[in-house]
N, C-alpha and C positions, 0 to 999 in steps of 0.2 A: 547181211545181218551185222549188227553192231550193238553194243550195249550202251552206247551214248546217244540219247535222243537227238541232240543237235546234229550229229552226223547223219542220222536217218532223215531228218528234216532237210538238210542240205542236199542229200541224194534225191529226195522227192522233188525239190525245186529243179534240180538238174534234169531229172526224168521228165518233168512237165515241159521243159523247153526242148526236149528231144522229139523229133518228128517221126522217129522210127515206130513201126507198128508193134514191135516187140516190147513186152513189159516184164518187169521182174517183181517178185514179191519181196518187199522190204520188211524186215523184222527187227524190232528193238529187243534183242535177247542176248544173253551171255552164251557164247559158244560152248561153254562147259556144261550148260544146262539144256542145250538143244539136242533133241534126239536126231540121229542120222540113220536113215534106213534106205536100202535099195539105191544107193548113190553110185553113179557111174563116174562122176568127177566131183572132187571136193577141192576148193581153193581156199587157202589160208594166206591172205595177203597182209603181211606186217601185223599179224595177230599173235602168234606164238611168243614173240618177244615181250609181250605184256602179261603173259601167263606166268605165275610163280614157277621157278625152276623145278621144284619138287612135284609139280602137277603136269608138266609138259608131256612126259611119256604116257601117263594115264589118258590124257586127252587124245594123243595120237593113236593109242591102242583102241580107244572107244570109236574114233572116226574109222579106223581100219575095219573094225567089226561091223560097221554099218555100210560098208562098201561092197559092191558086187565083185565077183571074181573078174580080174582083168581091168578093174577100175583104176583111175589115176588120182593121185593127190598132188596138187601144185602148192608148193610152200615157198613163199617169198619173204625174206627177212633181211634186216640189217644184220650184218655179221661182224663178229669181233676179229680184228686182225692183230698181229703182233704190234706192240706199242710203236716201234720205229716206223711201221707201215701206216698206222692209223693217224698219226699226227698231221701229215699233210692234208688228208681228206677232211679232217675236222677243221683245220685252218681255212681251207677253200670253201667249206660249207658256211662257215661264219662270215667269210668275205662276201659270198653270194647273198647272204641275208642282209649284210650292210648295204650292198649295192641295190637291194630291193627295199630300202627304207627302214630296216630294223635298226634300232639304237643298240649300243653295247649293253645297256641295261636290259632291254627286251631279250637279247640273245642270251645273256647270263641267266635271266629268270626262267627262260624256256629250258636251258640246260639243267638248272637246278630242279625244275618241276619234273623232269623225266629221269633224273639221275639214278634213282633207286626203283624206278618203275619199268623203264625199258631196259631189259637185261639182254644184250646180244650174246650170242655164242659163236664159236667157230663153225666153219662149214663142215669140218670133220665131226663135230658134236651133233649137228643136225643129221648128217648122213648116218651116223651110228644109231641114233635114236630111231630113225625111220626103218632101218634094217632090224633093229631090236623089236620093233612093233610088228614085224612080219612082212614088210614089203620086200618083194623079191628082187627088185631092181631100183636103184636110186641114181639119178644123174643130175648134175648141176648143168642146167641148160642155158643159164644166163648169169653173168656177173658183171657189174659195173662198179668199180671202186669197192666200197664196203657194203654193197647190196647184192644179194644173190637170190636166184630162184632155182628150185629143185623140182623134179618130177619123180614121184615114187609110184611104181606100179605094183598092184596087188596080184 
């Protein structure tokens, strides 16, 4: 599910090239408007960071209420680090983009485009929100630099 039609189309073309017999249902919808019922597993991959801060807890609570007992929520997000720790990762990321053909102008434009749209939070803030929503156990099962994945069990 994605609310951007170009992302759904890209996924469709990737799926068409996949020889696996498994298929997925692709939906061009906003996660905030999509009903969740009888879910055993919900995955939010780099989604919550684009939801306005004041709506994040409500979304997590709604997902929680649509999940079965014992179900899991996987949450993967870019996380906020203290400024001194964040700076090297930002620098390396921009260098990676340059090495892959992006100009300084393109890097700057991308940074400006997401500056007030992608709002990362600390790992502690994500953990607290998941617990507040009712999840009984929250673990960070993966972190690489300023990207982390959590699993929360209902």
